[in-house]
KEMARDO-35984 format. One record per residue: x, y, z of N, C-alpha, C in turn; residue in one letter; residue number from 1. Coordinates in nm, 4 decimals. Example, Ala and Ser with C-alpha at 12.3 -4.5 7.8 and 13.67 -1.06 7.14 Angstrom:
BEGIN
nc1, nc2, nc3, cac1, cac2, cac3, cc1, cc2, cc3, residu, num
1.3190, -0.5690, 0.7800, 1.2300, -0.4500, 0.7800, 1.3200, -0.3300, 0.7800, A, 1
1.2850, -0.2250, 0.7080, 1.3670, -0.1060, 0.7140, 1.2900, 0.0030, 0.7870, S, 2
//
This chain:
BEGIN
nc1, nc2, nc3, cac1, cac2, cac3, cc1, cc2, cc3, residu, num
0.0295, -0.1247, -0.0193, -0.0268, -0.0084, -0.0125, 0.0830, 0.1633, 0.0069, M, 1
0.0409, 0.2335, -0.0738, 0.1145, 0.3246, -0.1045, 0.1066, 0.4526, -0.0469, K, 2
0.1289, 0.5656, 0.0165, 0.0925, 0.6345, 0.0410, 0.0780, 0.7265, -0.0152, L, 3
0.0155, 0.8669, -0.0341, 0.0422, 0.9270, -0.1355, 0.0506, 1.0904, -0.0410, L, 4
0.1698, 1.1673, -0.1271, 0.1997, 1.2714, -0.0622, 0.1739, 1.3640, -0.1292, R, 5
0.1515, 1.4681, -0.0417, 0.1485, 1.6518, -0.1284, 0.2502, 1.6660, -0.1949, R, 6
0.2030, 1.7002, -0.3332, 0.3092, 1.7551, -0.3887, 0.3788, 1.8982, -0.3666, S, 7
0.4702, 1.8879, -0.3617, 0.5367, 2.0340, -0.3446, 0.4963, 2.1433, -0.4651, K, 8
0.4807, 2.1051, -0.5697, 0.4599, 2.2618, -0.6673, 0.2344, 2.2347, -0.6395, K, 9
0.2075, 2.2231, -0.5845, 0.0684, 2.2310, -0.5373, 0.0805, 2.3396, -0.4537, Q, 10
-0.0472, 2.4582, -0.5711, 0.0132, 2.6100, -0.5143, -0.1643, 2.6068, -0.4183, E, 11
-0.1404, 2.7046, -0.3045, -0.2107, 2.7872, -0.2499, -0.2970, 2.8822, -0.2928, T, 12
-0.4177, 2.8772, -0.2752, -0.5083, 3.0630, -0.2980, -0.4592, 3.1206, -0.2338, I, 13
-0.4155, 3.2338, -0.1820, -0.3876, 3.3423, -0.0875, -0.5175, 3.4042, -0.0921, E, 14
-0.5682, 3.4659, -0.0236, -0.6785, 3.5376, 0.0133, -0.6554, 3.6546, 0.0455, I, 15
-0.6543, 3.7636, -0.0344, -0.6018, 3.8968, -0.0015, -0.6517, 3.9870, 0.1174, P, 16
-0.5899, 4.0826, 0.1961, -0.6535, 4.0990, 0.2900, -0.7102, 4.2423, 0.2767, G, 17
-0.7793, 4.3540, 0.3410, -0.7958, 4.4680, 0.3177, -0.7330, 4.5574, 0.3758, L, 18
-0.7101, 4.7174, 0.2997, -0.6686, 4.7693, 0.3585, -0.7834, 4.9133, 0.3391, I, 19
-0.8153, 5.0045, 0.4269, -0.8857, 5.1010, 0.4558, -0.8315, 5.2125, 0.4274, L, 20
-0.8234, 5.2963, 0.3071, -0.8047, 5.4381, 0.2950, -0.8629, 5.5229, 0.3315, P, 21
-0.8186, 5.6656, 0.3502, -0.8347, 5.8133, 0.3290, -0.8945, 5.8309, 0.1658, L, 22
-0.9346, 5.9493, 0.1463, -1.0551, 5.9507, 0.0326, -0.8916, 5.9731, -0.0125, P, 23
-0.7644, 6.0491, 0.0169, -0.6701, 6.0722, -0.0954, -0.5667, 5.9234, -0.0872, D, 24
-0.6325, 5.8396, -0.0598, -0.5274, 5.6911, -0.0975, -0.4563, 5.6663, 0.0058, G, 25
-0.3966, 5.7971, 0.1213, -0.3736, 5.7506, 0.2429, -0.4006, 5.5882, 0.3273, T, 26
-0.3541, 5.4839, 0.3819, -0.3818, 5.3850, 0.4338, -0.4225, 5.4104, 0.5948, P, 27
-0.5190, 5.3992, 0.6522, -0.5929, 5.3935, 0.7594, -0.5754, 5.3043, 0.8052, V, 28
-0.5846, 5.2099, 0.8048, -0.5461, 5.0637, 0.8560, -0.5230, 4.9249, 0.7881, R, 29
-0.4749, 4.8087, 0.8115, -0.4479, 4.7019, 0.7078, -0.4795, 4.6410, 0.7854, Q, 30
-0.5989, 4.5774, 0.7326, -0.6270, 4.3952, 0.7681, -0.5924, 4.3001, 0.7213, F, 31
-0.5073, 4.1701, 0.7886, -0.4640, 4.0612, 0.7551, -0.6040, 3.9942, 0.6752, P, 32
-0.5839, 3.8872, 0.5979, -0.6194, 3.8120, 0.5231, -0.7677, 3.6811, 0.6577, A, 33
-0.6497, 3.6414, 0.7315, -0.7156, 3.5980, 0.8238, -0.8363, 3.6422, 0.9097, S, 34
-0.7713, 3.8104, 0.9446, -0.8767, 3.8163, 1.0283, -1.0200, 3.8879, 0.9410, F, 35
-0.9983, 3.9274, 0.8037, -1.1220, 3.9772, 0.7091, -1.1756, 3.8455, 0.7303, I, 36
-1.1611, 3.7459, 0.7030, -1.1905, 3.6290, 0.6664, -1.3114, 3.5947, 0.7726, D, 37
-1.2400, 3.6133, 0.8723, -1.3004, 3.5659, 1.0063, -1.4035, 3.6637, 1.0394, N, 38
-1.4077, 3.8095, 1.0066, -1.5533, 3.9215, 0.9950, -1.6136, 3.8695, 0.8786, M, 39
-1.5839, 3.8049, 0.7930, -1.7083, 3.7030, 0.7017, -1.7689, 3.6245, 0.7292, R, 40
-1.6664, 3.5057, 0.8380, -1.7620, 3.3983, 0.8533, -1.8238, 3.4732, 1.0008, A, 41
-1.8316, 3.5617, 1.0731, -1.8884, 3.6086, 1.1810, -2.0723, 3.6419, 1.0866, M, 42
-2.0186, 3.7406, 1.0225, -2.1456, 3.8197, 0.9238, -2.1810, 3.6980, 0.8730, I, 43
-2.1216, 3.5995, 0.8054, -2.2132, 3.4569, 0.7477, -2.3289, 3.4331, 0.8478, N, 44
-2.2563, 3.3656, 0.9389, -2.3392, 3.3363, 1.0503, -2.4990, 3.3906, 1.0611, R, 45
-2.3985, 3.5166, 1.0958, -2.5681, 3.6169, 1.1637, -2.6855, 3.6022, 1.0685, V, 46
-2.6186, 3.6349, 0.9264, -2.7348, 3.6083, 0.8003, -2.7705, 3.5103, 0.7675, E, 47
-2.7931, 3.3591, 0.8677, -2.8229, 3.2129, 0.7815, -2.9537, 3.2392, 0.8618, R, 48
-2.9850, 3.3341, 0.9355, -3.1076, 3.3555, 1.0447, -3.1894, 3.4918, 1.0346, N, 49
-3.1259, 3.6217, 0.9818, -3.1172, 3.6988, 1.0182, -3.0364, 3.8103, 0.9354, E, 50
-3.0831, 3.9740, 0.9087, -2.9942, 4.0565, 0.8519, -2.9369, 4.1162, 0.9299, T, 51
-2.8300, 4.1369, 0.9165, -2.6987, 4.2517, 1.0337, -2.7756, 4.3795, 1.0623, I, 52
-2.7833, 4.3989, 1.2103, -2.8722, 4.5655, 1.2144, -2.8737, 4.6536, 1.1952, P, 53
-2.9630, 4.7370, 1.1642, -2.9211, 4.8412, 1.1669, -2.7596, 4.9389, 1.2141, Q, 54
-2.8120, 4.8981, 1.3403, -2.7052, 4.9807, 1.4502, -2.6859, 4.8534, 1.5427, R, 55
-2.5358, 4.8407, 1.4970, -2.5414, 4.7172, 1.5775, -2.3707, 4.8063, 1.6907, L, 56
-2.4047, 4.7970, 1.8258, -2.2933, 4.8266, 1.9096, -2.1903, 4.7399, 1.9409, A, 57
-2.0848, 4.7738, 1.9345, -1.9608, 4.6327, 1.9504, -1.8850, 4.7135, 2.1087, V, 58
-1.9311, 4.6194, 2.1663, -1.8666, 4.6739, 2.3548, -1.7793, 4.5434, 2.4023, V, 59
-1.7512, 4.5743, 2.5641, -1.6140, 4.4808, 2.6038, -1.6343, 4.5404, 2.7379, S, 60
-1.5986, 4.4464, 2.7841, -1.6078, 4.4222, 2.9699, -1.4901, 4.5593, 3.0117, A, 61
-1.3861, 4.5367, 2.9326, -1.2419, 4.5770, 3.0176, -1.1872, 4.7116, 2.9262, L, 62
-1.1690, 4.7934, 2.9516, -1.0874, 4.8563, 2.8199, -0.9310, 4.8144, 2.7639, R, 63
-0.9192, 4.8316, 2.6156, -0.8249, 4.7962, 2.5555, -0.8318, 4.6148, 2.4862, A, 64
-0.9548, 4.5946, 2.4882, -0.9851, 4.4883, 2.4197, -1.0170, 4.4525, 2.2846, E, 65
-0.9918, 4.5745, 2.1932, -0.9536, 4.5793, 2.0008, -1.1328, 4.5976, 1.9867, G, 66
-1.1826, 4.6751, 2.0803, -1.3351, 4.7383, 2.0274, -1.3323, 4.8139, 1.9217, V, 67
-1.2625, 4.8880, 1.9250, -1.2356, 4.9974, 1.8351, -1.1453, 4.9647, 1.6789, S, 68
-1.0863, 4.8801, 1.7046, -1.0142, 4.7666, 1.5827, -1.0992, 4.6530, 1.5419, H, 69
-1.1821, 4.6087, 1.5914, -1.2925, 4.5183, 1.5361, -1.4236, 4.6021, 1.5075, I, 70
-1.4359, 4.7444, 1.5157, -1.5348, 4.8264, 1.4600, -1.4939, 4.8591, 1.3198, C, 71
-1.3787, 4.9198, 1.3252, -1.3355, 4.9310, 1.1805, -1.3479, 4.7659, 1.1364, L, 72
-1.2570, 4.6748, 1.1339, -1.3208, 4.5795, 1.0613, -1.3880, 4.5521, 1.0290, A, 73
-1.5103, 4.5509, 1.0936, -1.6195, 4.4880, 1.0798, -1.6878, 4.5910, 0.9464, L, 74
-1.6931, 4.7434, 1.0011, -1.7344, 4.8346, 0.8802, -1.6715, 4.7875, 0.7463, A, 75
-1.5701, 4.7644, 0.7397, -1.4676, 4.7545, 0.6340, -1.5387, 4.6436, 0.5040, T, 76
-1.5157, 4.5265, 0.5893, -1.6038, 4.4321, 0.5558, -1.6751, 4.4577, 0.4895, T, 77
-1.8276, 4.5001, 0.5823, -1.9175, 4.5228, 0.5137, -1.9682, 4.6146, 0.3883, L, 78
-1.8312, 4.6949, 0.4286, -1.8566, 4.8273, 0.2716, -1.8099, 4.7727, 0.1686, A, 79
-1.6768, 4.6824, 0.1589, -1.5907, 4.6115, 0.0925, -1.6802, 4.5424, 0.0021, H, 80
-1.7760, 4.4430, 0.0497, -1.8132, 4.3006, 0.0412, -1.9535, 4.3298, -0.0356, D, 81
-2.0363, 4.4585, -0.0135, -2.1781, 4.4685, -0.0065, -2.1988, 4.6155, -0.0913, T, 82
-2.2816, 4.6652, -0.1598, -2.2838, 4.7699, -0.1665, -2.3486, 4.8445, -0.0199, T, 83
-2.3577, 4.8266, 0.0901, -2.4337, 4.8992, 0.1830, -2.3361, 5.0049, 0.2249, K, 84
-2.4363, 5.1199, 0.2696, -2.3222, 5.2121, 0.3016, -2.3131, 5.2417, 0.4476, K, 85
-2.1842, 5.2256, 0.4814, -2.1578, 5.1743, 0.6125, -2.0955, 5.3178, 0.7114, V, 86
-2.1627, 5.3396, 0.8712, -2.0977, 5.4344, 0.8853, -2.0569, 5.4108, 1.0612, C, 87
-1.8737, 5.4255, 1.0681, -1.8516, 5.4211, 1.2390, -1.8592, 5.5174, 1.2705, V, 88
-1.9522, 5.4622, 1.4180, -2.0010, 5.6046, 1.5096, -1.8888, 5.5672, 1.6047, V, 89
-1.7794, 5.6724, 1.6697, -1.7195, 5.6541, 1.8073, -1.8230, 5.7693, 1.9037, D, 90
-1.8843, 5.6344, 1.9837, -1.9508, 5.7149, 2.1204, -1.8350, 5.6916, 2.2344, L, 91
-1.6956, 5.7069, 2.2257, -1.6382, 5.6290, 2.2960, -1.5508, 5.7846, 2.3449, N, 92
-1.6133, 5.8796, 2.5005, -1.5712, 5.9904, 2.4672, -1.4016, 5.9773, 2.6204, W, 93
-1.4434, 5.9027, 2.6471, -1.3414, 5.8239, 2.7595, -1.1926, 5.8279, 2.6990, W, 94
-1.2142, 5.6987, 2.6002, -1.1032, 5.6931, 2.5089, -1.1413, 5.6416, 2.4043, W, 95
-1.1081, 5.7768, 2.2641, -1.1587, 5.7573, 2.1214, -1.0561, 5.7050, 2.0624, P, 96
-1.0952, 5.6447, 1.9481, -1.0151, 5.6028, 1.8852, -0.9487, 5.6848, 1.7864, S, 97
-0.8238, 5.6403, 1.6959, -0.7288, 5.7649, 1.6577, -0.7810, 5.7457, 1.4912, N, 98
-0.8713, 5.7218, 1.4424, -0.9412, 5.7223, 1.3054, -0.9237, 5.8610, 1.1962, V, 99
-1.0374, 5.9529, 1.3145, -1.0639, 6.0997, 1.2619, -0.9732, 6.1949, 1.3352, V, 100
-0.9379, 6.2869, 1.2454, -0.8436, 6.4295, 1.1946, -0.8988, 6.4817, 1.3838, D, 101
-0.7859, 6.5085, 1.4897, -0.8127, 6.5459, 1.5930, -0.8553, 6.6747, 1.6265, D, 102
-0.8466, 6.7441, 1.5002, -0.9220, 6.8614, 1.4905, -1.1131, 6.8905, 1.4283, E, 103
-1.1394, 6.7308, 1.4357, -1.2603, 6.7513, 1.4318, -1.3922, 6.7655, 1.5369, N, 104
-1.3998, 6.8515, 1.5352, -1.5020, 6.8695, 1.6778, -1.6408, 6.7418, 1.7492, P, 105
-1.6408, 6.6328, 1.5688, -1.7081, 6.5285, 1.6150, -1.8812, 6.5130, 1.7253, G, 106
-1.8981, 6.4167, 1.7275, -2.0061, 6.4553, 1.8204, -2.0710, 6.5271, 1.8970, L, 107
-2.0009, 6.5630, 2.0006, -1.9326, 6.6179, 2.0858, -1.9758, 6.8154, 2.0215, A, 108
-1.9176, 6.8227, 1.9469, -1.9613, 6.9673, 1.8617, -2.0850, 6.9438, 1.8468, G, 109
-2.1452, 6.8675, 1.7333, -2.2797, 6.8969, 1.6869, -2.3521, 6.8768, 1.8035, V, 110
-2.3347, 6.7781, 1.8739, -2.4330, 6.8239, 2.0488, -2.4310, 6.9530, 2.0970, I, 111
-2.3005, 7.0227, 2.0785, -2.3053, 7.1480, 2.1327, -2.3378, 7.2317, 2.0536, S, 112
-2.3923, 7.2244, 1.9059, -2.3989, 7.3279, 1.8310, -2.3150, 7.3670, 1.7599, G, 113
-2.1944, 7.3194, 1.7894, -2.0159, 7.3982, 1.7445, -2.0448, 7.3681, 1.5892, E, 114
-2.0972, 7.2646, 1.5676, -2.0506, 7.2022, 1.4205, -2.1751, 7.1157, 1.3794, A, 115
-2.2330, 7.1512, 1.2583, -2.3307, 7.0109, 1.1917, -2.2734, 6.8906, 1.1822, S, 116
-2.3709, 6.8617, 1.1173, -2.3894, 6.6787, 1.1499, -2.2973, 6.6294, 1.0294, L, 117
-2.3027, 6.7299, 0.8940, -2.2393, 6.6961, 0.7563, -2.1247, 6.7295, 0.7829, E, 118
-2.0797, 6.8623, 0.8709, -1.9318, 6.9005, 0.8891, -1.8752, 6.7809, 0.9751, E, 119
-1.8995, 6.7255, 1.0640, -1.8060, 6.6415, 1.1453, -1.8081, 6.4283, 1.0776, V, 120
-1.8691, 6.4692, 0.9490, -1.8423, 6.3063, 0.9068, -1.7737, 6.3025, 0.7850, I, 121
-1.6739, 6.2018, 0.8155, -1.5268, 6.1714, 0.7607, -1.5194, 6.1075, 0.6682, T, 122
-1.5330, 6.1121, 0.5414, -1.5699, 5.9932, 0.4348, -1.4523, 5.9416, 0.4314, P, 123
-1.4390, 5.8097, 0.3793, -1.2619, 5.7431, 0.3587, -1.3046, 5.6994, 0.1814, S, 124
-1.2192, 5.5937, 0.1993, -1.1046, 5.6467, 0.0391, -1.2366, 5.5315, -0.0629, G, 125
-1.3791, 5.5542, 0.0093, -1.4726, 5.4222, -0.0111, -1.5933, 5.5445, -0.0141, W, 126
-1.6532, 5.4933, -0.1534, -1.8034, 5.6197, -0.1596, -1.9079, 5.5718, -0.0008, S, 127
-1.8774, 5.4063, 0.0107, -1.9694, 5.3927, 0.0936, -1.9255, 5.3555, 0.2462, N, 128
-1.8727, 5.4553, 0.2694, -1.8020, 5.3930, 0.4075, -1.7577, 5.5709, 0.4479, L, 129
-1.7455, 5.5939, 0.6022, -1.7252, 5.6905, 0.6357, -1.7256, 5.6933, 0.7697, A, 130
-1.6900, 5.7607, 0.8932, -1.6352, 5.7333, 0.9868, -1.7290, 5.8976, 1.0808, F, 131
-1.7861, 5.9268, 1.1658, -1.8187, 5.9942, 1.2812, -1.7367, 5.9895, 1.4323, V, 132
-1.6458, 6.0738, 1.4373, -1.5258, 6.0597, 1.5373, -1.6195, 6.1352, 1.6930, S, 133
-1.5965, 6.0949, 1.8185, -1.6670, 6.0918, 1.9210, -1.6351, 6.3069, 1.9404, A, 134
-1.4762, 6.2819, 1.9708, -1.4887, 6.4522, 1.9817, -1.4788, 6.4842, 2.0960, G, 135
-1.4160, 6.5759, 2.1567, -1.3777, 6.6107, 2.2912, -1.4506, 6.6261, 2.3851, N, 136
-1.4838, 6.6422, 2.4878, -1.6443, 6.6182, 2.5790, -1.5459, 6.6134, 2.7258, V, 137
-1.5611, 6.7481, 2.8250, -1.5408, 6.7793, 2.9657, -1.6128, 6.6145, 3.0345, Q, 138
-1.5117, 6.5575, 3.1529, -1.5506, 6.4584, 3.1830, -1.7093, 6.5149, 3.3174, Q, 139
-1.7664, 6.5557, 3.3448, -1.8504, 6.6100, 3.3967, -1.9643, 6.5993, 3.3139, G, 140
-1.9683, 6.6349, 3.2010, -2.0720, 6.6546, 3.0921, -2.0946, 6.5430, 3.0241, L, 141
-2.0029, 6.4223, 3.0590, -2.0392, 6.2700, 3.0081, -2.0993, 6.1772, 2.9970, R, 142
-2.1735, 6.2229, 3.1035, -2.3403, 6.1341, 3.1341, -2.4374, 6.1880, 3.0754, P, 143
-2.4350, 6.3104, 3.0388, -2.5875, 6.4029, 3.0068, -2.5487, 6.3474, 2.7958, V, 144
-2.4116, 6.3684, 2.7431, -2.4084, 6.3390, 2.6683, -2.4615, 6.2182, 2.6199, M, 145
-2.4181, 6.0978, 2.7386, -2.4643, 5.9930, 2.6079, -2.5562, 5.9320, 2.7069, A, 146
-2.7307, 6.0728, 2.7347, -2.7896, 6.0060, 2.7393, -2.9028, 6.1398, 2.7205, R, 147
-2.8351, 6.2218, 2.6292, -2.9108, 6.2697, 2.5710, -3.0211, 6.2864, 2.4080, S, 148
-3.1288, 6.3452, 2.4252, -3.2108, 6.3344, 2.3005, -3.1489, 6.3324, 2.2124, S, 149
-3.0598, 6.4763, 2.2083, -2.9655, 6.5335, 2.1104, -2.8883, 6.4135, 2.0585, I, 150
-2.8103, 6.3318, 2.1406, -2.7586, 6.2215, 2.0594, -2.8918, 6.1039, 1.9610, L, 151
-2.9850, 6.1042, 2.0498, -3.1002, 5.9867, 2.0065, -3.0826, 6.0915, 1.8468, K, 152
-3.1343, 6.1674, 1.8743, -3.1877, 6.2379, 1.7125, -3.0269, 6.2293, 1.5856, D, 153
-2.9580, 6.2741, 1.6451, -2.8597, 6.2652, 1.5944, -2.8323, 6.1412, 1.5115, I, 154
-2.8378, 6.0149, 1.5674, -2.8040, 5.8356, 1.5494, -2.9420, 5.8202, 1.4615, L, 155
-3.0458, 5.8626, 1.4716, -3.1826, 5.8708, 1.3260, -3.1386, 5.9619, 1.2729, E, 156
-3.0531, 6.0382, 1.2282, -3.0410, 6.1344, 1.1143, -2.9460, 6.0366, 1.0990, E, 157
-2.8649, 6.0085, 1.1314, -2.7488, 5.9342, 1.0407, -2.8353, 5.7979, 0.9809, L, 158
-2.8528, 5.7560, 1.1066, -3.0138, 5.5756, 1.0086, -3.0253, 5.6519, 0.9027, S, 159
-3.0932, 5.7495, 0.9057, -3.1277, 5.8041, 0.7657, -3.0445, 5.7755, 0.6573, Q, 160
-2.9666, 5.7795, 0.6984, -2.8211, 5.8258, 0.5625, -2.7610, 5.6853, 0.5531, K, 161
-2.7541, 5.5739, 0.5855, -2.6505, 5.5259, 0.6216, -2.7316, 5.3543, 0.6642, Y, 162
-2.6745, 5.2804, 0.5617, -2.8082, 5.1471, 0.5858, -2.7178, 5.0695, 0.7645, D, 163
-2.6004, 5.0515, 0.7948, -2.4934, 5.0581, 0.9121, -2.4565, 5.1368, 0.9699, H, 164
-2.4710, 5.1315, 1.0941, -2.3895, 5.2298, 1.1989, -2.3266, 5.1004, 1.2833, L, 165
-2.2243, 5.1446, 1.2874, -2.1111, 5.0633, 1.4190, -2.1070, 5.1539, 1.4942, I, 166
-2.0974, 5.1384, 1.5927, -2.1138, 5.2588, 1.7486, -1.9942, 5.1487, 1.8104, L, 167
-1.9283, 5.2332, 1.8547, -1.7391, 5.2026, 1.9296, -1.7664, 5.2610, 2.0309, D, 168
-1.8674, 5.1693, 2.1262, -1.8827, 5.1814, 2.2755, -1.7883, 5.1737, 2.3728, I, 169
-1.7761, 5.2434, 2.5132, -1.6635, 5.2587, 2.5703, -1.6590, 5.0949, 2.6638, P, 170
-1.6006, 5.0754, 2.7558, -1.6192, 4.9733, 2.8652, -1.6897, 4.9528, 2.9316, A, 171
-1.7893, 4.8202, 2.9531, -1.8942, 4.7981, 3.0288, -1.8193, 4.8116, 3.1734, I, 172
-1.7511, 4.7884, 3.1966, -1.6716, 4.8149, 3.3687, -1.6251, 4.8848, 3.3796, L, 173
-1.6010, 4.9848, 3.2856, -1.5311, 5.1305, 3.3174, -1.5850, 5.2294, 3.3428, A, 174
-1.7039, 5.1986, 3.2971, -1.7848, 5.3455, 3.3219, -1.9420, 5.3358, 3.2667, T, 175
-1.9886, 5.3871, 3.3626, -2.1694, 5.3502, 3.4087, -2.2481, 5.3795, 3.2798, S, 176
-2.2242, 5.5182, 3.1832, -2.2406, 5.5120, 3.0534, -2.2125, 5.4486, 2.9367, D, 177
-2.1718, 5.3242, 2.9805, -2.1473, 5.2328, 2.8255, -2.3123, 5.1635, 2.8291, A, 178
-2.3485, 5.1286, 2.9224, -2.5346, 5.0669, 2.8559, -2.5860, 5.1922, 2.8226, I, 179
-2.6284, 5.2893, 2.8524, -2.6884, 5.3759, 2.7477, -2.6849, 5.4151, 2.6144, P, 180
-2.5201, 5.4557, 2.6279, -2.5090, 5.4611, 2.4976, -2.4543, 5.3121, 2.4138, L, 181
-2.4820, 5.1961, 2.5173, -2.4835, 5.0379, 2.3597, -2.6288, 5.0592, 2.3611, A, 182
-2.7371, 5.1542, 2.4593, -2.8407, 5.0949, 2.4551, -2.9370, 5.1923, 2.3003, S, 183
-2.8329, 5.2453, 2.2610, -2.9255, 5.2940, 2.1421, -2.8952, 5.2342, 2.0240, L, 184
-2.7817, 5.1393, 2.0107, -2.7862, 5.0111, 1.9020, -2.9353, 4.9324, 1.9486, A, 185
-2.9539, 4.8651, 1.7847, -3.0533, 4.7311, 1.8197, -2.9928, 4.6284, 1.8229, D, 186
-2.8748, 4.6086, 1.8202, -2.8109, 4.4945, 1.8880, -2.6968, 4.4944, 1.9278, A, 187
-2.5804, 4.4451, 2.0101, -2.4790, 4.3798, 2.0894, -2.3685, 4.2775, 1.9911, C, 188
-2.2570, 4.3514, 2.0315, -2.1405, 4.1927, 2.0456, -2.0737, 4.2404, 2.0948, C, 189
-1.9874, 4.1548, 2.1570, -1.9380, 4.1763, 2.3194, -1.7607, 4.1131, 2.2635, V, 190
-1.6708, 4.1446, 2.2629, -1.5185, 4.1700, 2.2262, -1.4407, 4.1181, 2.3553, V, 191
-1.4118, 4.0053, 2.3699, -1.3362, 3.9525, 2.4869, -1.2261, 3.9258, 2.4252, V, 192
-1.0995, 3.9386, 2.5146, -0.9394, 3.9705, 2.4527, -0.9012, 3.8010, 2.4676, Q, 193
-0.8540, 3.7493, 2.4303, -0.8026, 3.5863, 2.4847, -0.7007, 3.5733, 2.5656, H, 194
-0.7489, 3.5002, 2.6828, -0.6265, 3.5203, 2.7738, -0.5946, 3.6304, 2.9106, G, 195
-0.7137, 3.7138, 2.8814, -0.6846, 3.8549, 2.9569, -0.8148, 3.8780, 3.0176, I, 196
-0.9203, 3.8568, 2.9557, -1.0414, 3.9260, 3.0302, -1.1148, 3.7414, 3.1399, T, 197
-1.1419, 3.8168, 3.2624, -1.1644, 3.7081, 3.3640, -1.2861, 3.6610, 3.3254, T, 198
-1.3420, 3.4905, 3.3511, -1.4374, 3.4865, 3.3707, -1.5940, 3.5694, 3.3961, T, 199
-1.5250, 3.5847, 3.5443, -1.5928, 3.6916, 3.5939, -1.6547, 3.8174, 3.5244, E, 200
-1.5283, 3.8532, 3.4567, -1.5737, 4.0418, 3.4091, -1.6551, 3.9961, 3.2706, D, 201
-1.6356, 3.8583, 3.2309, -1.7311, 3.8549, 3.0943, -1.8893, 3.8260, 3.1088, I, 202
-1.8758, 3.7312, 3.2340, -2.0230, 3.7037, 3.3259, -2.0963, 3.8493, 3.3366, S, 203
-2.0048, 3.9675, 3.3711, -2.0876, 4.0517, 3.4587, -2.1615, 4.1907, 3.3584, S, 204
-2.0298, 4.1409, 3.2595, -2.0512, 4.2469, 3.1025, -2.1933, 4.2143, 3.0451, A, 205
-2.1845, 4.0702, 3.0100, -2.3142, 3.9948, 2.9330, -2.4388, 4.0581, 3.0703, L, 206
-2.4223, 4.0177, 3.1993, -2.5178, 4.0481, 3.2373, -2.5444, 4.2577, 3.2014, D, 207
-2.4891, 4.2756, 3.2216, -2.5449, 4.4485, 3.1931, -2.5783, 4.5066, 3.0377, E, 208
-2.5869, 4.3979, 2.9404, -2.6230, 4.4099, 2.8543, -2.7060, 4.2726, 2.8230, V, 209
-2.7792, 4.2447, 2.8901, -2.8540, 4.0908, 2.8703, -2.9929, 4.1584, 2.8359, A, 210
-3.0397, 4.2843, 2.8588, -3.2353, 4.3791, 2.7827, -3.1575, 4.3866, 2.6307, H, 211
-3.0475, 4.3568, 2.6016, -3.0249, 4.3634, 2.4424, -3.0129, 4.2761, 2.3938, M, 212
-3.0695, 4.2825, 2.2456, -3.0202, 4.1647, 2.1492, -2.8258, 4.1161, 2.1618, K, 213
-2.8197, 4.0413, 2.1802, -2.6700, 3.9855, 2.1818, -2.6639, 3.9143, 2.0506, I, 214
-2.6006, 3.9258, 1.9595, -2.5055, 3.8633, 1.8194, -2.4281, 3.7661, 1.8474, L, 215
-2.3660, 3.7961, 1.9247, -2.2709, 3.6868, 2.0159, -2.1165, 3.7300, 2.0532, G, 216
-2.0599, 3.6622, 2.1059, -1.8838, 3.6629, 2.1483, -1.7318, 3.7089, 2.0558, V, 217
-1.7068, 3.8016, 2.0329, -1.5913, 3.7876, 1.9346, -1.4595, 3.7809, 2.0562, I, 218
-1.4025, 3.6377, 2.0015, -1.2601, 3.6324, 2.0842, -1.1695, 3.7256, 2.0287, M, 219
-1.1015, 3.8341, 2.0711, -0.9787, 3.8909, 1.9632, -0.8157, 3.8277, 2.0317, N, 220
-0.7413, 3.8500, 1.9548, -0.6388, 3.8050, 2.0059, -0.5667, 3.7327, 1.9786, R, 221
-0.6822, 3.5425, 2.0015, -0.6690, 3.4240, 2.0622, -0.5263, 3.3774, 1.9414, V, 222
-0.4549, 3.3195, 2.1159, -0.3285, 3.2573, 2.1091, -0.3597, 3.0998, 2.1255, K, 223
-0.2559, 3.0628, 2.0077, -0.2862, 2.8586, 2.0335, -0.1522, 2.8289, 2.0522, L, 224
-0.1520, 2.6968, 2.1930, -0.0153, 2.6424, 2.1386, 0.0354, 2.5604, 2.0766, S, 225
-0.0268, 2.4990, 1.9882, -0.0224, 2.4640, 1.8491, 0.1069, 2.5011, 1.7728, T, 226
0.1803, 2.4248, 1.7425, 0.3316, 2.4463, 1.7012, 0.2953, 2.5329, 1.5321, P, 227
0.3368, 2.6696, 1.4698, 0.3337, 2.6605, 1.3686, 0.3612, 2.6101, 1.2146, E, 228
0.4421, 2.4733, 1.2643, 0.4057, 2.4160, 1.1133, 0.2914, 2.2794, 1.1361, K, 229
0.2159, 2.2892, 1.2459, 0.1241, 2.2286, 1.2497, -0.0276, 2.3185, 1.2281, I, 230
-0.0139, 2.4096, 1.2856, -0.1071, 2.5422, 1.2668, -0.2028, 2.5763, 1.0914, L, 231
-0.0827, 2.5974, 1.0238, -0.1157, 2.6507, 0.9012, -0.1774, 2.5368, 0.8484, K, 232
-0.2045, 2.4190, 0.8884, -0.3087, 2.3185, 0.8263, -0.4176, 2.3593, 0.8663, Y, 233
-0.4696, 2.3998, 0.9789, -0.5782, 2.3709, 1.0556, -0.6356, 2.4627, 1.0048, I, 234
-0.7241, 2.4690, 0.9197, -0.8100, 2.5823, 0.9663, -0.8704, 2.7049, 1.0843, P, 235
-0.8124, 2.8354, 1.0813, -0.8789, 2.8583, 1.2542, -1.0365, 2.9833, 1.1959, I, 236
-1.1035, 2.9992, 1.2979, -1.2316, 3.0634, 1.2774, -1.2533, 3.1125, 1.3805, K, 237
//
């Protein structure tokens, strides 16, 4: 009985990653193929039984678990693979992302009346993907902002312009304002950093968003102990 060997000349199909550009072509983020493939797999799983909600909040229990990165990756994947218009809305006045220029007044400027909504929408290099930054808000005013009717009206106006709003929410266990902000969405997904977030923290965070529709949990920065030589033959999802 002869053993069949894999031909060394056999070619593998490389799935390209995605580069998120600004209007001038400057790359904002580059996402590797494996990461984008996981985003697509997640979207496929959700769409087996339903559609991606118009407003999706991305949350985590603790800070620095990768919420902003997941928001951008998910929005980039949706915008690239479909004709849907997508907008990433940063609602994290505590630890805002750095996608948009600091001089942009963001949502804070719109709420305070210093800028119009059109002025703070930052386009990407793709016609169907845009960003709205959080802006700068004094710490004492953040609870008021998070619960203001003006913010609700702004999101309603954005919902008229875009098919999907991806809401970047501050860490649930870091501020009590995270829950009213997340509740502005139709559903949420929870980001968990593998090997860092404790079971107790995850449980507490899930309890806080139990009133919402939870699409699932995203394990971020997963590290496996399997040797790389073997791992390359194993599909990771």
